[in-house]
Structures are given as C-alpha cells and as structure tokens.
N, C-alpha and C positions, 0 to 999 in steps of 0.2 A: 916535312922538309918544304913542301911547295908554302905552307904557310909561314915558315921561317924566312924562305926566299923573298918572299913579299913582305914581310914587315922589316927586311935587312931594306928593300927597295924605297920604304918610305923615308928612311933615313940617309939614301944616297943623296949626293951634294946638288944644290939647285941650280941649274943651267938656264936662267932667264933674264931679262931685262925687266920683269916684274917679280923680282924675289919675294916680296912681301906677299902679293896674291897668291903665287904658286906655291907658296908655304903654307896658307890659308887652305889652298886647294889639296896638298898633299895629305896635310893632317886631318883635315876636315872629312876627305875621302876614305882614308885609314879608319876613321872612327865609325862612319857609317857603314862601312863593308866590313865592320867585325875585327880588322887587322889590329886595331888597338882597342883592347876590350873595357867595358865598363870596370872602373875602379884601377884599372892600369896606370902606373906611374910611368911620366916619361922620363928620359935621360936628364941629368941636370942642364940648366941654360948653357953651361960653358962646352958640356959635351956635344950638346946637341947643335949648337952653333958651328963647333968645328964640324960635326959629321955632315951638316946640310951646307957648310961653307959659306955662311951668310954672317952678317955682324949682329952683334947681341943686339943692337938697337931695332933690327928689323925682325928679329926673332921675337923680342918682346910686343912688338907691335902685332905681329901674327897671333901671339900666345892671347894678348889681350883682347883681340877680335874674337877668338874661340871660347875664351871665358865670356863675354858678353854675348854670344850667340847660344850658350848651354850647351857648348862640346866639353870644355874643361872646366875644372876648377882649380885654382890656386891656393894653397895653404900653407901657413907660417908654423915655424918653430922646427925643433929637432927632427920630427918625424913629416915635415911638411915636403912641398914641393908642389909639381902641378901634375895633376891627375885627370884621367877621361872621368865625365860625370857618372853615377851610377845610372843614370836615365838619359841616354843622350838622344837628341833628336831624330830618332829612327821612324817611329810608326807614321807619322802624318806626311802624305803623300799628295803630289799635285794630279789633276785629272789627266787620264792615261793618254790622252790627245795630245796637252801640254809637255808631258814627259818625253814624249818622243819627237817633240819638235823644237824643241827650246834652243837648241844649237842653229836649226834653220832661222830661228829670229834673230839671233846674234851675227848669223851671216848676212842678214838683210839689212840691218843695222851697220854693220861694216861698211857695205856698198855706199849707204846714203850719207851716212856721218863722215867718211872720210872724202867723196864727192863734194859734200856742201862745204869741208875746209877746205878743198883744193880751191873751188872757186872763191869763198869768201877772202881766201888769202890776198888776190889781187882788186876784189870788189867792195867789202867790208868799209863802212863809212864810220866815221868819228861818233856819231851818237849812237851807232851800234856797239861799238869797242865800249863806249862809256856804261852801256846797259850791262855788258858783260862784267865790268868793273863793279858794277853795285850789287850783280847777282852772286858774283864770287863773295863779297862780304855778306851779303843776306845769308848764303849757306854756311859761313864761317861761324854766326852766332845761332846755328840751329842743328849742332851736330848731336845734342840730345833731344831733338825734336825732329823726327824724321819726314812726318807729314810736311813741315814748314820747310824742312831741307829740299824734300822731293819736286814742290811746285817751284822752287828757284832752279833746281837742277834742270826741269823740263824747261821753263822760261830761257834758261841757258842755252840749251842746245837748239831751242828754237832760233833765239836771235842769231845765231850762226846760221842758221839756214837761210834766215830773213838779210843776214848779210850779203847772200849770192845773188839777191834782186831775183830771184826764179820764183813763181809762185808756187810752181807745182812742187818744188821740194820742200817748200816749207809745209805745204800738204804730206807730203811724204814723210818728213821728220815728224810731225803730228800723229802719223799712224803708228810711226817706228817707236815714238816713246809710251803711247797708250798700250802697245805689245810689250815694251820693256817694263809699264808699271804691272802689268799681269804677271810678270815672271818674277820681279823682285817682291812681288806680296808673299811669297812662299818662303822667303829667307829672312833671318835676322840683319837688323841693321846698324851694328855696334858704331858708334862715334868714331873708332880707329879707322875703319873703313871709309866712311864718309870724310874726315879729314884728309887720307890719301887722295881720294876722289876730287876733291875740291882744291888741293894743290897742284893736280894736274890741272885742273882749270886755270888756275893761275899761270902756268907754263905756257898754256895753249895761247890765251890772252898774249901774252907777252911774244909769242911767235907771229900772231896775227898782227900785232901791233908793228913789228920789224917787216912784216911782209916775208917772213921766212917760210917758205913752202914746206921744204924738206923736213925742217923742225917741227912745224905744226903738223903734218901729216905723221912724223913718228909719234909725237906725242899723242894725237888721238886714237892711233891704233895701240899703244901702249895701254891707253886710258880704256879701251873696249877688251882688250886681252886682259887687262886685270877686273873686269868685269865678268868677263868668262869664267875665270877661275874662282872667283867667289862664289859664283853660282854651282860651279863644278864642286866645290868644297862643301857647300852648306845647304845648296836644295836638296830637299828628301827626294829619292829616285824611287 
C-alpha cells in the first residue's frame, strides 16, 4: 500500500514555475528510488500530461532529457512506448561529503547570484551586455558539446558579477561556479536541459537591458531552481 501511494504521488499534478525541471526531478527521483522499476512502462503521453497537468511539449522535453541521461528509453511500434531502462543510473555515487552538502552549495549559489543580479540591474554597462549576448550565442551552438557550453556558461555568470563592479563579488562568483562544476560533473548533460537553461539566459539578458529588477530576479531564481530540480532528479545519492 505504501509503495502504491508513493507511485501515485509521482504522477500527481506538477505545481511549479519550473514545470520542465520539476518533471525531470519527479521522474528521475522515482526511477532512482525504484518506485518506477527497471523495464516499467510509463503511462501514455496523453495520460501522463493529463495526470501531471503539464503541456505535452513540456512532457516531451522532460522525457527527452531522461532518455538522454539514461533513465528512460523510447521504443516505437505497436508494443512501443516509454520505459525505464533496464539498467538506470543508480549505482555510481558522489563522495559522501558531497552528497551531504550539495543543497548547501546551491543555497550559497542562490545568495551570490541573486545579489549579483540585484546590483547588475542598475550598474551593468553596454560592454558587459554585449558580452552576455555573445556568450548566449556561443552556448546555443554547443548544446551537443557540454565542455564548450560549460565554459561559456561560467563566463556568462562571471560577466554578470563583473557588471556589479564589485571585485569581491566576482571572486565569490568564481568560487560558486567552481563548486557547481564539481556538482554537475556527477550528472548527465542532455541538450534539452542546456537549451532550457540558455533560454533563461536570454530572458535574463533582456531584463538586464530594460533595467527590470523584479523580472531579472524572478528569472535568476527560476534558473537556479531549475538546476536544483535537475540535480535532485539526476544526481546519484
């Protein structure tokens, strides 16, 4: 009975501003915990989108991410569908210390990144904005090459910190990005996840250009929340 209730909860409606990321977390966690067993078939796309109360496009994006990360497999034909892989990524684990502190690292990142955006809205110059735009374009061309994407991603967040004109915040952002690189080394990097993150980069840049403080902070919080969902769903624990 307890397992049945737990499985039912997996397919409860998603209530989040980050429906894509939360869907990845929900399904990835269920697979990791064995609530969705190896080889188990997921409900149909129509049924699953109705039960989660998310759009089919969002569901497809989440499913694609979990296929690319090795959690799910999609088969075609009369007996096709979406299935939990026979050997989902359950065994490899991060070091015990990291497993126990990764959420603390994300909280630290939240404090630094939101503080930088808060100041950058009022202080960032045209040169930094142009650099952000170029880095977004660089990331857009690197969804299939994570190392290239990640280097541009780090420079993007550092450019925002530089836009505050506070050297100590640039140093803090450097430390944060180093800590995040350690974390994300333990998860897959599907192109769908990178594309969604870069879409948020574009939204953040637009808000910075307008000097829209509330919008910029809302976007960066959503961006960081999305990373937390992805880590929670895909990182072995």
